[in-house]
Structure formats: structure tokens, C-alpha cells
VEXDREN-2710 file (C-alpha; in Angstrom, 1 decimal):
% VEXDREN-2710
k/r/px/py/pz
1/MET/-107.0/-235.8/65.4
2/ARG/-107.9/-232.5/63.3
3/ILE/-104.5/-231.9/62.0
4/GLU/-103.3/-228.6/60.3
5/THR/-99.6/-227.6/59.1
6/ILE/-98.7/-224.1/59.8
7/THR/-95.8/-222.4/57.7
8/ALA/-94.5/-218.8/58.4
9/ASP/-96.8/-217.7/55.2
10/GLY/-99.7/-219.1/56.9
11/LEU/-99.9/-218.0/60.7
12/ALA/-103.9/-216.4/60.3
13/GLY/-106.2/-217.8/62.7
14/LEU/-103.8/-218.5/65.5
15/GLU/-103.8/-215.3/67.2
16/ASP/-104.5/-216.9/70.5
17/TYR/-100.7/-217.9/70.3
18/SER/-99.3/-214.6/68.7
19/ARG/-100.4/-212.4/70.9
20/LEU/-99.4/-214.7/73.7
21/THR/-99.9/-212.4/76.5
22/ASP/-101.9/-213.9/79.4
23/VAL/-103.8/-210.9/80.1
24/ALA/-105.3/-210.7/76.3
25/LEU/-106.6/-213.9/76.7
26/ARG/-108.5/-213.6/80.1
27/LYS/-109.9/-210.8/78.6
28/LYS/-111.3/-212.3/75.2
29/THR/-115.0/-211.8/75.4
30/GLU/-115.3/-214.5/73.0
31/PRO/-115.5/-217.3/73.7
32/ALA/-117.2/-215.9/77.3
33/GLY/-114.7/-216.4/80.1
34/GLY/-111.6/-215.8/78.2
35/LEU/-108.5/-218.4/77.8
36/TYR/-105.7/-219.4/79.3
37/ILE/-102.3/-221.5/78.1
38/ALA/-101.4/-224.7/79.0
39/GLU/-98.1/-225.4/78.2
40/SER/-96.5/-229.1/77.7
41/THR/-98.5/-232.1/77.3
42/LYS/-98.5/-232.7/81.4
43/VAL/-100.2/-230.0/81.8
44/ILE/-102.5/-230.2/79.3
45/GLY/-103.5/-233.4/80.4
46/ARG/-103.8/-232.2/83.5
47/ALA/-105.9/-229.6/82.8
48/ILE/-108.5/-232.0/80.7
49/ALA/-108.7/-234.1/83.6
50/ALA/-109.9/-231.6/85.5
51/GLY/-112.5/-230.8/82.9
52/HIS/-110.8/-227.7/81.3
53/ARG/-111.9/-227.8/77.3
54/PRO/-109.5/-227.0/74.7
55/ARG/-109.6/-224.4/72.2
56/SER/-106.3/-225.7/70.1
57/VAL/-103.4/-226.9/70.0
58/LEU/-99.8/-225.8/69.2
59/LEU/-97.1/-228.3/68.7
60/GLN/-93.9/-229.8/66.7
61/GLU/-94.5/-232.9/64.5
62/LYS/-92.7/-235.2/66.9
63/TRP/-95.2/-234.7/69.9
64/LEU/-98.2/-235.6/68.1
65/PRO/-98.7/-239.1/70.0
66/ASP/-98.2/-237.6/73.3
67/VAL/-101.4/-235.5/72.5
68/GLU/-103.3/-238.2/70.6
69/HIS/-104.5/-239.8/73.6
70/LEU/-104.9/-236.2/75.5
71/LEU/-107.6/-235.2/72.7
72/ALA/-109.6/-238.6/72.3
73/ASP/-113.1/-236.8/73.4
74/PHE/-112.2/-233.8/71.2
75/PRO/-111.7/-234.8/67.6
76/ASP/-113.0/-231.3/66.2
77/VAL/-110.1/-229.4/68.1
78/PRO/-107.6/-228.0/65.5
79/VAL/-104.0/-229.2/66.3
80/TYR/-101.3/-227.1/64.5
81/VAL/-98.4/-228.3/63.7
82/GLY/-95.3/-226.7/62.8
83/GLU/-90.9/-226.8/62.6
84/PRO/-89.3/-225.2/65.4
85/ALA/-88.4/-222.0/64.0
86/VAL/-91.9/-221.2/62.9
87/LEU/-93.5/-221.9/66.2
88/GLU/-90.6/-219.9/67.6
89/GLU/-91.4/-216.8/65.4
90/LEU/-95.1/-217.3/66.1
91/THR/-95.0/-217.5/70.0
92/GLY/-92.0/-215.4/70.7
93/PHE/-89.8/-218.0/72.4
94/HIS/-88.4/-221.6/72.4
95/LEU/-91.1/-224.2/72.5
96/HIS/-89.3/-226.8/74.4
97/ARG/-91.8/-228.6/76.5
98/GLY/-93.7/-230.2/73.9
99/ALA/-96.9/-228.4/73.4
100/LEU/-99.1/-225.5/74.0
101/ALA/-102.8/-225.6/74.1
102/ALA/-105.4/-222.7/74.3
103/MET/-108.3/-223.4/77.0
104/HIS/-111.1/-222.1/77.6
105/ARG/-111.3/-220.8/81.3
106/PRO/-113.5/-222.2/83.6
107/PRO/-116.3/-220.3/85.2
108/LEU/-115.2/-219.3/88.6
109/ARG/-116.6/-221.5/91.7
110/SER/-118.4/-219.5/94.6
111/VAL/-116.4/-219.3/97.9
112/GLU/-119.0/-221.5/99.6
113/GLU/-118.7/-224.2/97.4
114/VAL/-115.1/-224.3/97.6
115/LEU/-114.8/-224.3/101.2
116/GLU/-117.6/-227.0/101.5
117/GLY/-115.8/-230.0/103.0
118/ALA/-112.4/-228.3/103.5
119/ARG/-110.4/-228.5/106.4
120/ARG/-107.1/-226.8/105.3
121/VAL/-107.2/-223.7/102.9
122/VAL/-104.8/-221.4/102.0
123/ILE/-105.6/-217.7/101.4
124/LEU/-103.3/-215.6/99.1
125/GLU/-103.7/-211.7/99.4
126/ASP/-102.4/-209.2/97.1
127/ILE/-99.4/-211.9/95.9
128/VAL/-98.2/-210.6/92.7
129/ASP/-95.4/-212.8/91.5
130/HIS/-96.5/-215.3/89.4
131/THR/-93.8/-217.7/90.6
132/ASN/-94.9/-217.4/93.9
133/VAL/-98.4/-218.2/93.4
134/GLY/-97.5/-221.1/91.6
135/ALA/-94.9/-222.3/94.0
136/ILE/-97.7/-222.2/96.9
137/PHE/-100.4/-224.1/94.9
138/ARG/-97.8/-226.7/94.2
139/SER/-97.3/-226.9/97.9
140/VAL/-101.1/-227.0/98.9
141/ALA/-101.4/-229.8/96.7
142/GLY/-98.5/-231.9/97.7
143/LEU/-99.0/-231.0/101.5
144/GLY/-102.9/-231.8/101.4
145/ALA/-104.6/-228.4/101.7
146/ASP/-108.0/-228.7/99.7
147/ALA/-108.4/-225.5/98.4
148/VAL/-106.9/-221.5/97.8
149/LEU/-108.9/-218.9/97.8
150/VAL/-106.8/-215.5/96.3
151/SER/-107.8/-211.6/96.2
152/GLU/-109.0/-209.8/93.7
153/ARG/-105.6/-207.9/93.4
154/CYS/-103.7/-211.4/93.6
155/ALA/-101.9/-212.4/90.2
156/ASP/-103.9/-215.0/88.1
157/PRO/-103.1/-218.6/89.1
158/LEU/-103.9/-218.9/85.4
159/TYR/-101.2/-217.3/84.0
160/ARG/-98.8/-219.6/82.4
161/ARG/-96.0/-218.7/84.3
162/SER/-97.8/-220.0/87.9
163/VAL/-99.9/-222.8/85.9
164/ARG/-96.1/-224.2/84.4
165/VAL/-94.3/-223.5/87.9
166/SER/-97.2/-225.3/89.9
167/MET/-96.6/-228.0/87.5
168/GLY/-100.3/-227.9/86.6
169/THR/-101.5/-228.1/90.2
170/VAL/-103.5/-225.0/89.9
171/LEU/-105.8/-226.7/87.3
172/GLN/-106.1/-229.7/90.2
173/VAL/-106.7/-227.5/93.4
174/PRO/-110.0/-226.1/94.1
175/TRP/-109.5/-222.5/94.0
176/THR/-111.8/-218.8/93.5
177/ARG/-111.4/-215.1/94.4
178/LEU/-112.3/-213.6/97.1
179/PRO/-114.3/-210.2/97.9
180/ASP/-113.5/-207.8/100.7
181/TRP/-112.1/-209.1/104.1
182/THR/-115.5/-207.8/106.0
183/THR/-117.5/-210.1/103.6
184/SER/-114.7/-212.9/103.6
185/ARG/-114.6/-212.7/107.4
186/ARG/-118.0/-213.6/107.8
187/VAL/-118.1/-216.6/105.0
188/LEU/-115.3/-218.2/106.8
189/SER/-116.4/-217.9/110.1
190/GLU/-120.2/-219.3/108.9
191/ALA/-118.3/-222.2/107.2
192/GLY/-116.3/-222.6/110.4
193/PHE/-112.8/-221.5/109.8
194/HIS/-110.5/-220.3/112.2
195/VAL/-108.2/-218.0/110.5
196/ALA/-104.4/-217.7/111.1
197/ALA/-102.6/-215.2/109.5
198/LEU/-99.1/-215.6/109.0
199/ALA/-97.1/-212.2/109.8
200/LEU/-94.6/-210.6/111.7
201/ALA/-96.7/-208.9/114.8
202/ASP/-97.1/-207.6/118.2
203/GLY/-98.4/-210.9/120.3
204/ALA/-98.2/-213.0/117.5
205/VAL/-98.0/-216.8/118.3
206/GLY/-95.2/-219.2/117.2
207/LEU/-96.0/-221.6/114.6
208/ASP/-94.4/-224.3/116.9
209/SER/-96.9/-223.2/119.7
210/PHE/-99.9/-223.1/117.6
211/GLU/-99.1/-226.5/115.9
212/VAL/-99.6/-228.5/118.9
213/ASP/-103.1/-227.9/119.0
214/PRO/-104.2/-226.6/115.1
215/PRO/-108.1/-225.8/114.8
216/GLU/-109.9/-228.6/113.2
217/ARG/-110.9/-226.0/110.3
218/LEU/-108.0/-223.4/109.4
219/ALA/-107.4/-221.0/106.8
220/ILE/-104.1/-219.6/106.5
221/ALA/-103.7/-216.4/105.3
222/LEU/-100.6/-215.1/103.3
223/GLY/-99.5/-211.3/102.4
224/THR/-98.3/-209.7/99.4
225/GLU/-94.2/-210.1/99.1
226/GLY/-93.2/-206.6/100.3
227/ASP/-96.1/-205.5/102.9
228/GLY/-97.1/-208.7/104.2
229/LEU/-100.6/-209.1/105.0
230/SER/-102.9/-205.8/105.1
231/ARG/-104.5/-204.3/108.4
232/ALA/-107.5/-205.5/107.3
233/ALA/-106.5/-209.0/106.9
234/LEU/-104.6/-209.1/110.2
235/ALA/-107.6/-207.0/112.0
236/ALA/-109.8/-210.3/110.4
237/ALA/-107.5/-213.2/112.2
238/ASP/-108.2/-215.0/114.7
239/THR/-104.6/-215.9/115.4
240/VAL/-101.6/-214.2/114.1
241/VAL/-98.9/-216.8/113.8
242/THR/-95.1/-216.1/113.1
243/ILE/-92.3/-218.9/112.0
244/PRO/-89.4/-218.7/114.7
245/MET/-86.6/-217.9/112.9
246/LEU/-82.4/-218.1/113.7
247/HIS/-79.7/-215.6/113.0
248/GLY/-81.0/-212.5/112.6
249/ILE/-83.7/-213.4/109.7
250/ASP/-86.7/-212.5/110.5
251/SER/-88.4/-214.0/107.5
252/LEU/-89.1/-216.5/104.5
253/ASN/-90.0/-215.5/100.9
254/VAL/-94.0/-216.3/100.6
255/ALA/-94.1/-219.4/98.8
256/SER/-91.2/-220.9/101.6
257/ALA/-93.1/-220.1/104.2
258/SER/-96.4/-221.3/103.1
259/ALA/-94.7/-224.3/102.8
260/VAL/-93.6/-224.5/106.4
261/ALA/-96.9/-223.6/107.5
262/LEU/-98.9/-226.2/105.7
263/TRP/-96.6/-229.0/106.6
264/ALA/-96.6/-227.9/110.5
265/LEU/-100.2/-227.5/110.7
266/ARG/-101.5/-230.2/108.1
267/ALA/-104.6/-231.7/108.8
268/PRO/-104.3/-235.6/110.7
269/ARG/-105.0/-238.2/107.9
270/GLU/-107.7/-240.7/108.5
271/THR/-106.5/-244.2/108.9
272/THR/-108.2/-247.4/108.6
273/ALA/-108.3/-250.8/110.7
END
């Protein structure tokens, strides 16, 4: 590995970490496409396994054995090593998860590419809390959905907190950005998807009824934390679905609701004789 020891007097060239704001990293013009931060050796490993390329790694010396095998194919990537106090001064927080890596953002796929072969997808419209985004990706991965589509105003799945909360599954689950609902509805229809909007609305179908015979290809739409799905999203839906609740409670947190819906509407598994 290309190991470089850093000290409190020698932090030059570490702007990816010293200006560790996700917005700034995303807008970097060099390298093209921007960067994101992978936090922990587990997440770095998942990023590399997904085909993402590291730009550099930052860690304490004791974590070197954990990243050595991860960087076997990247001998020229600098690995910056420093004492805990130096790393905290650089990043602004205690680096207790082992390591950070500045990763090159992969280009976004087309919606058509992400939908190809999928049977269950989740649509996130304008969800702004990065914790919720990460938790939904974890549910998608754990409960067997195939992809996630996010609106233009939805929080960035590659934001450091989203990646961490998802346990790195945002690096495994195919995802991309959606255009406006008019275009999105056409693309989803052409791909054979039935759009189910998870919302409180007059005439909504209960999840317990809808799950009895769900469509073969299903897109589950989830809305922003406060107001839920937009009128455009509801108008684009084939069915509006609600989760029956008790004790006067009308809704769940959007991440919890995603897990309930994904479990109920999971695609049947193929079996072999």
C-alpha cells in the first residue's frame, strides 16, 4: 500500500476530509462526477465490491491490516495514517469506525436500465432525512426488492449518514434519479410496472387486501416525511394503498412503513425441485 503518515502540521492535500461536507464533495468538478465518503472498513469493502473506485483512504495505523486486502487492486491509492487526535482535528469528529475513504461517484444509470429484470422497486419522492433514506435502502436489500428510484429533490443516497445507516446497502442496491412524474409514469408503464402509492387517501385500499394478489411487477411509492406523496404522484398511481392501523394512529415513520409494505408485497421466490 502507498502509506503516507500525516501530522497536525502536515494536513495539506487532505481537502476531501478536512472539508468533509457531502454537498461540497458531490459538487467537485475534479474528478468528474464528484466524490462520496465511505465510512468503516465494511462499507469501503462493499463499495469496492460494487465496482466503485477509491481516491484515498484515511485511518489509524491499527486498522491497516483491515484495509490491506481491500486495496490489493489499487496499489497507487494513497492511504493516509495518523494518530486519533490528528484525524479528529482533520475531520471534525472522532473516527471510531476504523477508516474513511473518499470514493469516486459512479455515473447514474438510466431508469430503464435499473428497471430491467426487476419485479419490486421502491420510489422515494422528496424524502429529505438521510437516516430515513438509509433505513429504506436497508429494508429494500434485506426484504428482497430489486431497485430504488429517487426524485430529484430526495436526499442523496450517497450522503455519508445514508450510507452508514444503510450498512452500505446503498452501494449494492441499484438506484437512480427519476425525472418528473409525467415522464416517470410513462417509463414505468412501458416497463410493465403497477404503481402503488403508500398514502392516506379516500378510497385507498388496505395493504392487507392488496397483498392477497399483488401485481407481478410493482413499484411502491413513498412520500416525504411531513406531507407524504404529492398530488402528481397520487395521480400517477394505479392504486393508493394504506397500512391499517390501531389505537387512533394514522401512519408510521416512512422507513418503518417501507419495511411493512416490502414484507407484505415481497415477490414470491422461485423454487427448484
